[in-house]
N, C-alpha and C positions, 0 to 999 in steps of 0.2 A: 193470388199474388199479393204479397204485402208491400205497402209503401215503405220506402227507405228514405230517411232524411239525413242531410249533412248540414254543415253550418250555413251553406248558401243554396242548397238544392233540395228538391223533392223528387224522388223517383217514384212514379205512380203508373197505374194501368192506363193504357191508351183509351181515348174517348172518341166518339164520332166527330166531335168538334176539332180533333187534331188532324183530320184528313188533309186539309190545305197545307199544314206544316209538313206532313209526310211527303206530299207531292212536291212541294218546294225543295225539300232536302234531297230527295232521291232523284229528282229530275236534273240535278246539277252534275255536270261532268267532273268538276273539281272534287266532288264528294264520291261519285261512283267509280272514278278511274282506278281505285285500288280495291274494289269490292268484286269478288267472284273471279272465276277462271277466265270469263269473257265479259269484262265490264260493259254495262249498258245503262243508259239513263232511263228513268221511268217515263213512259210515254203518254200517260193519261191520268186524269183524276180517278177514273174507275180503277186503275191499278193501285192507286193510293188507298181507295176504299177497301180493296181486297187485302192489301198489306196490313191495314189497321185491324181488319177482322181476323187475320191470321195472328197478329200480335195479341189480340184479345182472347184468342182461343186457348192460349197456354194456361193451363190450370195445374200448377205444380207448386208444392210448398217451398222449393228451393230455386228452381229454374224460372226464368222470366225474360221478357223483353219489355223494358220500362221506357216510358216517356220521361225525359229529364227536363224538369222545369225549374226556373229560378223561384226560390221561395218568396222573394221580395214582391214579385208581381205576377207569378204564375206563368210567365212566358216560357213556352217549350223551346229548348235550345238544342236537344239532341236525343239520341237513342242509346241505351245501354243494355247489353244482352248477356245472359248467363244461361247456356244451353248445351246439350250434347253436340259435339262437333261431328259433322259428317265425315266418314272415312272415305278415302279414295276407293274407286271401284266402279262397278257397273251402275249406270243410271237406272232408276233414281238412287241417289246415294243414301246409304243407311247410316244411322248414327254409330259412332265409335263408342268405346267405353270412357272416353275422355270428355271433360266439360270445358267449354271455352268461354272466355270473357271477351267482349268486343264493344266497340263504340263507334258511333257515327254522329258527328256534330255539325251544325250549320256553320258555314264559313264566317258568318257575321259574329260568331261566338268563339272562334278559335283564339287561342292565346290567353284565355282567361283562367286556365287551370281546371275547367269544368270536367274534362274527360278523366283526369287523374283523381279528382275529388269524388266523382260518382263511382269510378271503378274501385277505388279503395273501399268505399262503403259496401259495394257489392261483394268484394272479396271477403270482407269481414262477415257479411251475411252468409256467404258460401261456407266459410270455415266454421262459423258458429252453428251451421246447420249440418255439419258432419262431413263435408267434402274434405278429402285429404290433399288434393292437388287440383289446380286450375291451369289451363293452357291458354295461350293467345297465339294467333298466327297473323302475320302481316304480309302484305305484298313486299317483296324485297326492296322496292323503291320507296316504301312508305316510312321515311325516316321519322316523321312526327309521331306516328303511333309507336314506333320502336322506342322513341324517347320516353313516351308515357309508360310503356312496359318496364323500362329500366327504372324509372322513378318509382314505380310500384314495388320494386324489389324483385321483379321477375328475372330469371336467369335466361340468357340467350343460349339456345341449344344449337343454333345454326340452321341451315336450310333443311326442309323436309318436304316430302311429297306424300305424306301419310293422309292428308286431308284435302277435301274439295277438288280432287283431281288437278291440283296445281302445286307448283313449287312455292313454298312460303317460308318465311323466317319464323321459327318456333321459339316461343318463350314459355317458361313454366314457373310456377310458384307453388310451394308446398305449405300446407297448414302449419302454423307455429306448433312445435311439439310433435309434428308428424315424422315418421321414419323415412319418408320419401326423400 
């Protein structure tokens, strides 16, 4: 997984030293309330260790789950993902043919434009790597993430139940020059 840099951010691979951040981020209800069909907070540091190991296991030239760190001081502020989105169906869910972008940021860093900045860089990476379209899904009540989608130029397609066995708001964006 390659590092991606922006004016203020470095998107990099997760490290063992990031476990405490992952636990802090995903143990907060204000972050988890919009994630998954049945949101739940992370219950232990061991879960954070497993999550970091899962993030690290992604070995793909385009897809990834990046730690988003401020370039100025290296402080990790969030997570940015680009990966096949699970199709609704029997558990365990299987990947669909679509690729999703998503983000989870620490509440201490909301309102700084980091999600949009990091996501724009990952979309550029996705399209320069040959993807023709990327999707995003949000919980219907997650207006902040829907605003980020719109700022990225993503088109709101309305509610869908195609992914995650949940009703989500679907946003799409096609590669510049794509026929999608």
